[in-house]
N, C-alpha and C positions, 0 to 999 in steps of 0.2 A: 390427305390420307391416300397413300399409294400402295398399300398392301391389299391384295385382292381377297385372300382367304383369312378370315379373322376368327380365332377360336374354333377353327375347323381345319381339316387336312385334305388336300387334293390327293386322291388316290390314282385316278386314271382319266384320260380324255380320249374321245373318239367321235365319229359321226353319230348323230342322234339315231340314225337308222341301224346302228350296230349295238345300241345299248338302251334297254328299257329300264324299268325299276329293277333292283337287284334284291334277291331273296337268298336266305341261308338254307341250305339243304340239311338233311339229317346227319350227313357225314361231315358237316362243318364247311364244305365248299360253298361257293357262291354261284348263283345261276341267274342268267338274264336271257332275254330274247332280242332278236333283231328282225329286220325285214328287207327283202329285195322287192322294190316296187317301182311303179311307173312315175313319170313326171306328172304331178297334179295339174299342171298347166297345159299338158299335151297328153291326154289320156290314151291316145292311140299309139303312143311312142313305145319304143323298146325299153326294158325287156317285156316281151309278151307274157312270159310266165312270172308269176309273183310268188315268193316263198316266205315263210316264217322259219327262222333258224334259231338255234340255241347256242349259248357259250357258257363256259365254266371258268372259275378262278379258284386256285388252291393257295393263294397267298394274300387273302383278304382284299382282293380287288385291284391289286397293283398290276398284274398281268392277266391276260385272258386267252383262252384257247381259240383255235380256229373255228369258224362257224360250222355247226352240224345241222344239216337240213332237218326240220321237224315235220313240216307238211307244206304242200302246195296249196295256195289259195285257189279255189275253183276258177276255172278259165272264164274270164270276163273282160270286156273292154273298159270296165269301170276302174277308177282308182280305188285302191284299198290301203288304208293306213292302219298301223298298229296302235291300238289304244293302250291297254295295260293287261297284265295277266295276274293270276293268283294260283297258288297251290293250296288247295283246301286242307283242312286238318285230316281228311281221309286220304290225302295224297293225289287227289284228282287235279289235273291241270286245266285251268280255264283261261282262254285267250279271247279277248274282245278286239274286234276290228271295226273300223267305220268305213263304209263303202260309199263312194261319191260318184254320182252319174252326171251331175251338173253343178258347176261352181263359177258363177259369173257375178262379180261385184258391179260391173257396168250395167247389167240387166237386172240386178238384184234378184237373181234366180239361183236357188240352192236346192238340190235334190240328192237324196241318199238314204241309207238305212244302216242297220247295225248287224254285224255277224258275230256269232259266238262259236268257238271251237272248244270241244270237250274231249279230253283224253284221260285214260285211267292212270297214267303216270307221265313222267317227264320224257319218256322215250317215244310217246305218241301212240301208245297202244289203244286200240278201239276208238280211233278218231271219228268224231261226228261233228260236222259243221252245219249250223242252222242259222237262218235269218231270225232275228228277234221280232216276232210278229206283233207282240204287244206294244212295241215302241217303234213303229215303222215310219221314222222321219229322219231328216238330215241332222247329223252332228259332225263336229270336226275335232273332238277331243274327249278324253277320259282321264281324269286326274287322280282318282283313288277308287278302291273297292275294298270291302271289308267282309269278314265272317263274324257274325255275332256269337255271343256266348251260347246261344241256343242252337247254333249250327247254321242258321239262315245266312245265305250270301246276299249282300246288298250292294248294288252297283248304281251310283248316281250319274245321271246324264243331263245335259241341256240339249234340247232339240228345237228346231226352228218351227214355229207355228206359221203355216203357209197363209193363214187368213190375215194376221196382223203384222207379219214380217219380223217378229222379235222372238227371242229365245225364252223358253220356259223350262224349269227344272223339275225333275222327277226321279224316281228310283225304280229299277227293276229288282226283283228279289226271287230267290229260289229256296225251297225247303227240301228239295230232293237232289242237292249237289249238282244243280245245273241241267237236269234232264228237262225240266219245264220252268217257265218264267211267268211271273205276273208283274203288273205295273201299278204304281201308286197314282194318286191324283197329281195334278200339275201345280207348281208354285210359280207365281208371277212377281215381278218387280216392275213397277210403273215409273217411267221417266218421260221427259219431253224429247229425249234423244230418239231419232228415227234410224240411226245407223244400224247395220245388221248386228253389231256387237252389243246392242242394248237389250234390256230385259234381265232375266234371271239366268246367268251364264256360268258354265263350268263349276257346278257344285261339288263339294267334298263333304264327307260325312264321318262321324265318330260316334261310337256307343258310349254314352256318359253314365248311364245306369242300365241295369238289366232291361233290355228291350226298349230303352229310351235313347233316341238319336238326336244329334244336333247337325243340321246342314248349314254350311258356310257357303255363301253365294257371291260370286264375282258380279259387280255392277259397274255402271258408268257414273255413279253418284258420289264417289270419293270415299266410300266406306263399304265394307261387306254388309250384306243383309243376312238374316238367318231364319231358319224354320225349324220346328220341333216335330218329331214323330214319337208317339207314345206306344206304338204298336209294331216296332221293329221295322220301320220303313214302308209299311203298307199304306199309310196316309200321313199327310203333312199339314201343319198349320199354315195360316197366312203369313207371308214373310214380313219381317220387321227390320228396321235399320239397327245395326250394332254400333258400338263405339270403336270398332277396330278399323282404323283408317287404311285405305289402300287405293292405289291407282286402278285402272282398268286391267286387272291381272288376277290370276287365280292363286289360291293357297293350296297347301296340303296339310292334312291332319294325321298324326300318328299316335296311337295309344301305346303307352309304354307298359312294361310288365307290372309296375307298381300302381297302375291305374291313372297316372298323370297323362296329359295329352299335350303333345308338341304341335305347334303350328309354325309353318314356314311360309313366308309370303313377301310380296313387294310392299313394304311399309313406306311408300313413296308418293309424291304428288308433284304437281307442276309440269314443267316442260319435259318432253314434247306433248302438245295438246292436240285434240282432234274434235270434230263435230261441234256441237253447241258449246260445251264447256267441260269436256271431260279429259282427264289426264291419262296419257299412255306411258308415264314414267315407270321404267323398270330397271333403273341403273343398279340397284342394290337389293339384296335379299336379306330379310330379317328373320329372327326366330324368337319364340317365347314359349313358355310352358305353363300349363294350368293344373292345379291340384283340386279344383272344385268343378270339374265338368264344363270348362270354358266360361264360367261366370267372371273370373278374373284371370289376368295373365301376369306372369313374372318374367322379367327380362326385356322383351321387345328390343333386342339388340341385333346389330348388323353381323352377318356371317360371310357375305360375299359383297365386295365393293367394286364400284367403277374405279379403274386405275389410270395412272398417267398415260396419256396417249390414246385412251378410248374416246370415241366420239360422244357428244352429249346425249345422243339417242341410243347408246349401247343398251342391250337388254340382257340381264341375268335373271332368268325367270323359269316358269314351269317346273317347279320341284316335284319329283316323285319320291316316295319314302318307303323304308322298310326297316325293322329293328336290326341293329348290328350286335347289340348286347343289351344287358339290363339298363344301361345308362348311355347308350350311343345309338345313333341312327345313320343309315346310309341315305344320302340324298343324291339323286340323279337330277341334275338341272340342265338347262339349255342356255347357251350363250349365242347371241346373234348381234351382228353389226358392231363387233368389237374392233380394236385396232388390227386384229388378224383378218378381218374382212368376211366373216361368215354371213350367209344370207338365210332367209326363211326357206329357201329351196332345200338346204341341208345344214341345219344348225349344228353347232358343236355341243356334244354331251360331255358333261363333267361329273365324275363320281367323287363325292366328298364324304368324309366321315365327320359327323357332328357329335361331340360329347356334350351332353345336356347339362352337366353339373354347373358350367359357368353361368347359366341363366339364373342361378340362385345368387350370384355375386352382385354387389351394388356399386362397385367401383367403376372408374372410367374404362371404357373399352379401348378406344384409341384416342390418346391426347394429342395436343398440338406438338409438344416436345421440341422446343426451340425451333419453331417454324417461322420462316419469313413469308409474310403474305403481301404480295406485290401486285398492284394494278398494272395492266398493259393497255396499249391502244385498242386492242381487240375486245377485251372484257375486263371486268373488275377482278381484283384478287379475292379469293374466297377459300377458306379452310373451315372444316367443321370437326367437332369431337362428338362421338357417339357414346352414350352411356345407358345403363339400365333405366327404363322408364320409371319415373317417380312423380308422385303428386306433390311432394314437398322435398326441397333440396337446396343446396348452395354450391356454387363454384367460385373459386378464387384463382386468378391468374396474374402473373407479372408480365410486363411488356417493355420493349424499347421501340421508340418511333423515330422517324426522320422528320426533318423540317417540312417535308412535302405532305405530311398527314396532319390534318386538323380535326377530322371527324371520321369515325367508323360507325358501322351499323352492327349491332349484336342481333343475331338471328336465333330465336328460340322456336322450336317446333316439335311436334309429336309425330313427325314423319320426315323422311329424307327429302330435301329440296335441292335440286341440282343448280349449279352456278348459272346455267342457261336460263333459269327462271328469273334471274336478276338482270338479264341482258337481252330483252325482248326485241325482236325485229318489228318493223312496221306492220307486217301481216299478223304478228302474234299479239299486238297490243290489245286486241279484243279479249284476250284471256287474262289481262292483268288483274282485274278485280277478283276473279276466281282464285288465281294463284296467291294473291295477297291474303286471302282468307285462311290459308293453310299454314301461316307462320306469323310470329310477332317480330317486328323489326323495331329496335330501340336505338336511335341515334345517340352516340356518346362523343362528346368533345374531348379531344386529346390536348391537354394544356401543358404537358411536361414531356421531356425526352424519355423519362422512365417513370413507371408507376405501377399501380395495381388496380384491378377491377374485380369487384365481388358482386356476384349475382345471387339473390335469394328469391325463392318463390314458395308461396303457400296461399293459394287463392288470389294473391296479387304479387306483382314482381317488384322487387327493390334492387336497384343497381347503385353501388357505391363506387365511384371513379375518383380516386385521389381525394376522398373526403366529401365529394359532391354527391348528394343523394337524389336519385330519380325514382319516382313511383309510378307504376302504370297499372290500371285495372287489367285483369287477365280473364279472358273468356275461355281459356284452355284449362283442362283439369290437371295437366301435367306435361312433362317434356322428356324427350330422350335424345335430342340433338341440340348442340350449341354451335352456331356458325359465326365467323367474323368476316364481314364484307368490307373491302377497302376499295373505294372508288378512284382514288389517286394516291400516288406515293406508295410507301410500304411500312409495315409494322412487323416486329418480331415478337412472338410470344415465347417466353423463356420457360415458364413453369406453370403448371395447372394442377389444382387439387380440388377435391369435392367431398361433400358429405350428403347423405341422403336419408330420408324417411319416407314412409308410405310408398314403398317401391313396388307398386302394382298398378295395373290398368283395370278398371271396372269396364267390362265389355258391354254391359247393358243387356246381355243375353239372359232371359228369364224363362223358367219352366217349372 
């Protein structure tokens, strides 16, 4: 699969410092913010003065105006990063910034707080900047913020607990359009991992019913955890594990006009790994939509892919969202460590337009399409097809093989598995057991130069290869990826077709 944008359109790209989330103004134009800031690794560096600026687009995000200074961040020797912003229904502009005074991974010391800027309009009238006193702790990110039907503004954060060294999630909320703020209780996620990224990290929230919210929490445990608020974000339940698989990466939630909720995230696992046994895989972004308040998902399909030439540890991640129309969403994402060489110092921001209707389709997303899969001396040959998640389905494909191929492996998974996960180095062997848990590998003998393979699943997997039947018990509830792994020689897949039923994912979220 070499196409980067799948069922979505790239509109614009720039430095992440020049583009935050994108919102539509009353006149139809688009609005975003950017920041001029210091180097986080050298807080005494230039520029001494740090600014928030705005930009506008009058052609649906394809071109953008020159920066217009909005306000200067109060003079400080500390690093200040731009979190996200919101224009409330009353037209008030809210800008959240995270201020960092110390950030040392070597010493495991992190100090900081949160700033909030409030203006009467997007011109910056009556600017007031305040420290959020009710949540006075270090954070490094903010991934969404919402205004409830009641008018309350709810902003989710994860902040570092100095006592145990892990992140806890909570929300701040305001009933007077940001003049004052209160904070909820803290939500924990417990794991054996002691890395600073463990705990309940980078939450996002959505209102699923009047005054009832669901929080989706990034973890190092291979799946999102979730928490429920029944009082508009003032208090949250104990966290529980969901069935939504994810690497150690955040999601975004976007409520659509019809009440459905879009989720965009890294439905990935495997290499690269870190720490005890958790995945940092962020090669691809996926999307799904829910019509029942995140209890089930339809789609779970890829929208941004790793492409030819990208390193195995490329990151397409950190989606921010806002409505583009009744059935489309603007997604501002980050790309780091691609073939273009971006770094975390200044990632690349890409603005894409995602039409959500395709998530209702159940056909193949990207098929193999007469693809030659060939092993090399460096790594095995590997190609995959992504399709809408389904609990019951079948796939049929025809192939041609060379004399050098006697066996292939069919890889079935409910998350993206990169080819690097099948070619572990000596240092990475410690992760093999964990990686193997995230897919099913079925060895299939190739006994003819041409043939067909049919795969069916419904609680168990049946594979028919040229009349030979293989059955395997299945601990997975469904799949959305099919891969072909060739250890030596090559095989060409000529045609692929599929049928599906039960095309939804039960998230395990209850309230």
